[in-house]
Residue frames as qw, qx, qy, qz and C-alpha x, y, z in Angstrom:
[[0.172, 0.690, 0.702, 0.041, 80.29, 111.88, 62.27],
 [0.164, 0.262, 0.181, 0.934, 79.63, 115.18, 60.51],
 [0.105, 0.352, 0.530, -0.764, 77.24, 117.78, 61.83],
 [0.472, 0.345, -0.153, -0.797, 75.22, 117.89, 58.64],
 [0.750, 0.237, 0.598, -0.158, 72.82, 115.40, 57.05],
 [0.408, 0.105, 0.658, 0.624, 73.30, 114.43, 53.43],
 [0.270, 0.483, 0.029, -0.832, 71.96, 117.16, 51.19],
 [0.580, 0.429, 0.684, 0.107, 69.47, 116.16, 48.49],
 [0.084, -0.259, 0.386, 0.881, 69.84, 117.78, 45.08],
 [0.620, 0.401, 0.039, -0.673, 67.08, 118.71, 42.66],
 [0.676, 0.332, -0.562, -0.342, 66.10, 115.56, 40.78],
 [0.080, 0.171, -0.938, 0.290, 66.93, 113.23, 43.66],
 [0.431, -0.438, -0.749, -0.249, 63.97, 111.03, 44.65],
 [0.447, -0.678, -0.533, 0.237, 61.96, 112.88, 47.27],
 [0.374, -0.126, -0.082, 0.915, 63.81, 116.17, 46.84],
 [0.171, 0.804, 0.489, -0.291, 60.71, 117.85, 45.49],
 [0.461, 0.822, 0.176, 0.283, 60.91, 120.95, 43.35],
 [0.036, 0.883, -0.333, 0.329, 63.41, 122.66, 45.61],
 [0.708, 0.069, -0.587, 0.386, 66.46, 121.03, 47.21],
 [0.517, -0.819, -0.032, -0.247, 66.56, 121.55, 50.99],
 [0.322, 0.492, -0.649, 0.482, 69.59, 122.00, 53.17],
 [0.793, -0.495, -0.318, -0.154, 69.47, 119.93, 56.31],
 [0.099, 0.586, -0.604, 0.531, 71.34, 120.40, 59.60],
 [0.570, -0.223, -0.772, 0.172, 71.48, 117.73, 62.36],
 [0.405, -0.641, 0.104, -0.644, 69.48, 118.76, 65.39],
 [0.738, -0.412, 0.468, -0.258, 69.53, 115.41, 67.28],
 [0.276, 0.487, -0.809, -0.181, 72.11, 112.78, 66.36],
 [0.786, -0.053, -0.547, -0.283, 71.28, 109.06, 66.19],
 [0.481, 0.019, -0.751, 0.452, 73.17, 108.19, 69.35],
 [0.181, -0.037, 0.423, -0.887, 71.16, 110.70, 71.40],
 [0.689, -0.032, -0.263, -0.675, 67.95, 109.35, 69.81],
 [0.690, 0.008, -0.723, 0.032, 68.95, 105.81, 70.81],
 [0.213, 0.020, -0.685, 0.696, 69.52, 106.89, 74.40],
 [0.405, -0.023, 0.183, -0.896, 66.13, 108.61, 74.57],
 [0.752, -0.010, -0.465, -0.467, 64.32, 105.62, 73.11],
 [0.540, 0.029, -0.782, 0.311, 66.07, 103.38, 75.62],
 [0.036, -0.033, 0.535, -0.843, 65.03, 105.69, 78.49],
 [0.598, -0.014, -0.060, -0.799, 61.39, 105.79, 77.31],
 [0.737, 0.016, -0.642, -0.211, 61.32, 101.99, 76.91],
 [0.343, 0.025, -0.765, 0.545, 62.64, 101.56, 80.48],
 [0.266, -0.002, 0.353, -0.897, 59.90, 103.85, 81.83],
 [0.715, 0.037, -0.290, -0.636, 57.17, 102.08, 79.89],
 [0.635, 0.054, -0.768, 0.070, 58.48, 98.64, 80.91],
 [0.086, 0.034, -0.686, 0.722, 58.48, 99.74, 84.60],
 [0.419, 0.085, 0.265, -0.864, 54.86, 100.94, 84.32],
 [0.757, 0.203, -0.176, -0.596, 53.35, 98.24, 82.12],
 [0.200, 0.280, -0.939, 0.022, 55.17, 94.96, 82.87],
 [0.056, 0.188, 0.951, -0.238, 52.49, 92.31, 83.21],
 [0.337, 0.476, 0.369, -0.724, 49.66, 94.52, 81.94],
 [0.460, 0.299, 0.753, 0.363, 49.57, 93.45, 78.27],
 [0.167, 0.654, 0.108, -0.730, 49.12, 96.93, 76.81],
 [0.607, 0.613, 0.441, 0.246, 47.93, 97.73, 73.33],
 [0.294, -0.516, 0.176, 0.785, 50.40, 100.06, 71.71],
 [0.499, 0.750, 0.432, 0.037, 48.96, 102.23, 68.99],
 [0.413, -0.248, 0.276, 0.831, 51.40, 103.99, 66.59],
 [0.368, 0.816, 0.232, -0.381, 50.30, 107.04, 64.67],
 [0.664, 0.154, 0.478, 0.555, 51.52, 106.75, 61.10],
 [0.881, 0.351, -0.237, 0.210, 53.43, 107.56, 59.12],
 [0.134, 0.810, -0.405, 0.403, 55.94, 109.52, 61.18],
 [0.580, -0.594, 0.466, -0.306, 56.10, 107.27, 64.25],
 [0.975, 0.136, -0.139, -0.111, 56.96, 104.01, 62.50],
 [0.591, 0.447, -0.533, 0.409, 60.76, 104.13, 63.03],
 [0.206, -0.465, 0.522, -0.685, 60.45, 105.31, 66.64],
 [0.845, -0.172, 0.143, -0.485, 57.73, 102.75, 67.33],
 [0.913, 0.228, -0.335, 0.048, 59.81, 99.90, 65.90],
 [0.394, 0.431, -0.590, 0.558, 62.86, 100.83, 67.97],
 [0.420, -0.415, 0.373, -0.716, 60.75, 101.39, 71.10],
 [0.909, -0.137, 0.007, -0.393, 58.89, 98.05, 71.05],
 [0.805, 0.291, -0.477, 0.201, 62.10, 96.09, 70.54],
 [0.205, 0.397, -0.587, 0.675, 63.35, 97.48, 73.84],
 [0.642, -0.387, 0.133, -0.648, 60.20, 96.64, 75.85],
 [0.049, 0.291, -0.932, 0.212, 60.66, 93.75, 78.26],
 [0.471, 0.234, 0.729, -0.439, 57.19, 92.24, 77.89],
 [0.294, 0.349, 0.781, 0.427, 54.91, 91.01, 75.09],
 [0.180, 0.424, 0.104, -0.881, 53.08, 93.78, 73.27],
 [0.440, 0.555, 0.688, 0.160, 50.23, 94.04, 70.85],
 [0.145, -0.286, 0.232, 0.918, 50.43, 96.66, 68.16],
 [0.397, 0.719, 0.568, 0.061, 47.85, 98.56, 66.10],
 [0.315, -0.114, 0.236, 0.912, 48.45, 101.41, 63.66],
 [0.250, 0.828, 0.470, -0.173, 46.36, 104.39, 62.69],
 [0.417, 0.192, 0.272, 0.846, 46.98, 107.10, 60.17],
 [0.003, -0.856, -0.372, 0.360, 46.00, 110.71, 60.96],
 [0.469, 0.360, 0.252, 0.766, 46.55, 113.71, 58.75],
 [0.098, -0.896, -0.317, 0.296, 46.73, 117.37, 59.60],
 [0.309, -0.574, 0.334, 0.681, 49.64, 118.56, 57.45],
 [0.707, 0.685, 0.154, -0.083, 49.00, 117.46, 53.87],
 [0.761, 0.362, -0.013, 0.538, 52.00, 118.71, 51.91],
 [0.053, -0.904, 0.104, -0.412, 52.50, 121.81, 54.13],
 [0.504, 0.191, -0.611, 0.580, 55.15, 122.30, 56.82],
 [0.204, -0.126, 0.456, -0.857, 52.55, 123.79, 59.19],
 [0.112, 0.307, 0.928, -0.177, 49.50, 121.97, 60.57],
 [0.144, -0.394, -0.507, -0.753, 46.22, 122.81, 58.93],
 [0.299, -0.135, 0.482, -0.812, 44.51, 122.58, 62.31],
 [0.831, 0.058, -0.042, -0.552, 42.04, 119.96, 60.92],
 [0.234, -0.335, 0.912, -0.030, 42.68, 116.36, 61.93],
 [0.833, 0.163, -0.161, -0.504, 41.28, 113.53, 59.87],
 [0.628, -0.290, 0.722, -0.011, 41.66, 109.79, 60.36],
 [0.451, 0.495, -0.577, -0.468, 42.94, 108.23, 57.13],
 [0.645, 0.044, -0.760, -0.068, 43.21, 104.71, 58.52],
 [0.579, -0.572, 0.166, -0.556, 41.48, 103.63, 61.73],
 [0.370, -0.417, 0.784, -0.273, 41.94, 101.01, 64.44],
 [0.653, 0.092, -0.675, -0.332, 41.63, 97.30, 63.74],
 [0.448, -0.097, -0.808, 0.370, 41.81, 96.24, 67.40],
 [0.452, -0.766, -0.365, -0.274, 39.26, 96.86, 70.17],
 [0.229, 0.454, -0.471, 0.721, 40.56, 99.06, 72.96],
 [0.645, -0.550, -0.071, -0.525, 37.78, 98.33, 75.41],
 [0.841, -0.528, 0.107, -0.058, 39.09, 97.24, 78.81],
 [0.844, 0.212, -0.067, 0.489, 42.69, 97.46, 77.59],
 [0.375, -0.727, 0.112, 0.564, 45.65, 99.52, 78.75],
 [0.630, 0.685, 0.236, 0.281, 46.50, 101.68, 75.73],
 [0.400, -0.585, 0.186, 0.681, 49.70, 103.56, 74.92],
 [0.541, 0.818, 0.194, 0.035, 49.50, 105.97, 71.98],
 [0.617, -0.344, 0.287, 0.647, 52.88, 106.49, 70.31],
 [0.422, 0.892, 0.161, 0.016, 53.52, 109.56, 68.15],
 [0.722, 0.283, -0.028, 0.630, 56.63, 110.95, 66.57],
 [0.226, 0.110, -0.151, 0.956, 56.19, 114.62, 67.52],
 [0.092, -0.779, -0.595, 0.176, 53.71, 116.70, 69.47],
 [0.251, 0.252, 0.169, 0.919, 53.51, 120.14, 67.87],
 [0.334, -0.376, -0.084, -0.860, 50.17, 121.95, 68.18],
 [0.234, -0.040, 0.834, -0.499, 48.80, 118.97, 70.13],
 [0.634, 0.190, -0.032, -0.749, 45.72, 118.83, 67.95],
 [0.659, 0.209, -0.675, -0.260, 46.34, 115.38, 66.40],
 [0.319, 0.061, -0.873, 0.365, 47.25, 113.63, 69.64],
 [0.281, 0.078, 0.500, -0.816, 44.49, 115.31, 71.62],
 [0.675, 0.176, -0.234, -0.677, 41.91, 114.44, 68.94],
 [0.647, 0.149, -0.739, -0.114, 43.04, 110.80, 68.81],
 [0.128, 0.052, -0.817, 0.560, 43.30, 110.38, 72.62],
 [0.480, 0.100, 0.308, -0.815, 39.74, 111.65, 72.96],
 [0.723, 0.195, -0.457, -0.479, 38.62, 109.18, 70.25],
 [0.488, 0.142, -0.841, 0.184, 40.28, 106.33, 72.16],
 [0.098, -0.036, 0.663, -0.741, 38.87, 107.35, 75.56],
 [0.636, 0.076, 0.004, -0.768, 35.30, 107.19, 74.14],
 [0.753, 0.144, -0.597, -0.237, 35.90, 103.47, 73.42],
 [0.755, -0.568, 0.123, -0.303, 36.30, 102.69, 77.17],
 [0.663, 0.331, -0.591, 0.319, 39.88, 101.47, 77.61],
 [0.698, -0.539, -0.367, 0.297, 41.12, 100.66, 81.14],
 [0.338, -0.755, 0.070, 0.558, 43.76, 103.40, 80.77],
 [0.618, 0.711, 0.137, 0.306, 45.28, 105.67, 78.08],
 [0.436, -0.700, 0.192, 0.532, 48.79, 107.08, 78.12],
 [0.593, 0.804, -0.005, 0.040, 50.71, 108.91, 75.40],
 [0.687, -0.405, 0.310, 0.517, 54.29, 108.77, 74.32],
 [0.521, 0.853, -0.003, 0.033, 56.20, 111.03, 71.94],
 [0.789, 0.047, -0.012, 0.613, 59.80, 111.16, 70.82],
 [0.288, 0.192, 0.035, 0.937, 59.78, 114.90, 70.11],
 [0.122, -0.787, -0.564, 0.219, 57.90, 117.72, 71.77],
 [0.234, 0.337, 0.117, 0.905, 57.52, 121.34, 70.59],
 [0.181, -0.598, -0.657, 0.422, 55.81, 122.95, 73.58],
 [0.053, -0.358, 0.034, 0.932, 56.12, 126.44, 72.07],
 [0.227, -0.020, -0.614, -0.755, 53.62, 125.50, 69.31],
 [0.014, -0.322, -0.919, 0.225, 50.91, 124.05, 71.54],
 [0.293, -0.250, -0.282, -0.879, 47.35, 125.10, 70.66],
 [0.758, -0.420, -0.293, -0.404, 45.52, 122.70, 72.96],
 [0.381, -0.584, 0.633, -0.337, 46.28, 121.55, 76.50],
 [0.930, 0.085, -0.334, -0.128, 47.51, 117.98, 76.39],
 [0.550, -0.635, 0.536, -0.079, 49.39, 115.93, 78.96],
 [0.762, 0.397, -0.510, -0.042, 51.98, 113.69, 77.32],
 [0.860, -0.496, 0.099, -0.068, 52.96, 110.88, 79.73],
 [0.786, -0.231, 0.329, 0.469, 56.28, 109.80, 78.19],
 [0.318, 0.942, -0.060, -0.089, 58.25, 112.64, 76.52],
 [0.848, 0.137, 0.034, 0.510, 61.59, 112.19, 74.73],
 [0.457, -0.133, 0.036, 0.879, 63.21, 115.45, 73.69],
 [0.145, 0.874, 0.308, -0.347, 61.84, 119.04, 73.67],
 [0.536, 0.170, 0.369, 0.740, 62.86, 120.83, 70.46],
 [0.033, 0.409, 0.039, -0.911, 62.64, 124.44, 69.26],
 [0.570, 0.639, 0.351, -0.380, 59.99, 125.69, 66.80],
 [0.084, 0.527, -0.653, -0.537, 61.81, 124.36, 63.71],
 [0.889, 0.255, -0.064, -0.375, 60.53, 122.09, 60.96],
 [0.327, -0.509, 0.795, 0.048, 62.33, 118.74, 61.39],
 [0.866, 0.281, -0.284, -0.303, 62.72, 115.57, 59.33],
 [0.344, 0.437, -0.816, 0.159, 64.39, 112.21, 59.69],
 [0.076, -0.047, 0.909, -0.408, 63.93, 109.08, 61.86],
 [0.124, 0.473, 0.872, 0.004, 60.49, 108.55, 60.17],
 [0.109, 0.776, 0.301, -0.543, 59.49, 112.20, 59.99],
 [0.550, 0.351, 0.530, 0.542, 59.07, 113.59, 56.44],
 [0.150, 0.583, -0.012, -0.799, 58.80, 116.64, 54.29],
 [0.652, 0.468, -0.229, -0.550, 56.57, 115.79, 51.32],
 [0.996, 0.009, 0.046, -0.073, 57.40, 112.07, 51.93],
 [0.621, 0.557, -0.408, 0.371, 61.16, 112.74, 51.70],
 [0.069, 0.614, -0.559, 0.552, 63.81, 112.26, 54.40],
 [0.844, -0.406, 0.029, -0.348, 62.03, 109.59, 56.51],
 [0.952, 0.087, -0.214, 0.198, 65.08, 107.38, 56.08],
 [0.206, 0.701, -0.428, 0.531, 67.58, 109.75, 57.71],
 [0.677, -0.192, -0.639, 0.310, 69.08, 108.30, 60.90],
 [0.245, -0.177, -0.373, 0.877, 69.22, 111.70, 62.67],
 [0.098, 0.852, 0.498, -0.128, 66.61, 114.39, 63.31],
 [0.416, 0.049, 0.218, 0.881, 67.47, 117.28, 61.06],
 [0.149, 0.705, 0.290, -0.630, 66.21, 120.80, 60.73],
 [0.531, 0.563, 0.484, 0.408, 65.02, 121.80, 57.25],
 [0.164, -0.614, 0.032, 0.771, 66.70, 125.03, 56.22],
 [0.572, 0.726, 0.381, -0.016, 64.98, 126.59, 53.15]]
């Protein structure tokens, strides 16, 4: 395995107006180990509780799919879409719900799954939204954590890997809708 992700050239689908150089930050085998560890922790805590797992789109879809396949109990899934980035590489600080819940959370154990906690604004906003709907419990799970960027205090219950303050793509995470299909987490180098 090489230490660099494939480089997209101008004109490639999703490359945007400027080609970006990518460098592997977290390789796929390390990602697989972290997802396995998180699934074991969640299985231990929720076996027999029939939780509702809510994935925050679009970035969490790869992580969510891998995670739920490793859970040792039946799960129910719902998906929401939040937006705070638009086409920028830095959060706007304003969170909007683009697509909401289709399942009631009342009297349910809820696990919110996100790809990355950066400022904490999106996850905090959504967790508050869920708590107002009277679930039995709410816990959060993220694959990646950037604690140096936190703008709000938020407790994440299941945390994968802490990363530095770099813009990352791959494993479902995008840059202007490109790079979601990369198997590794890569740093975008302008």
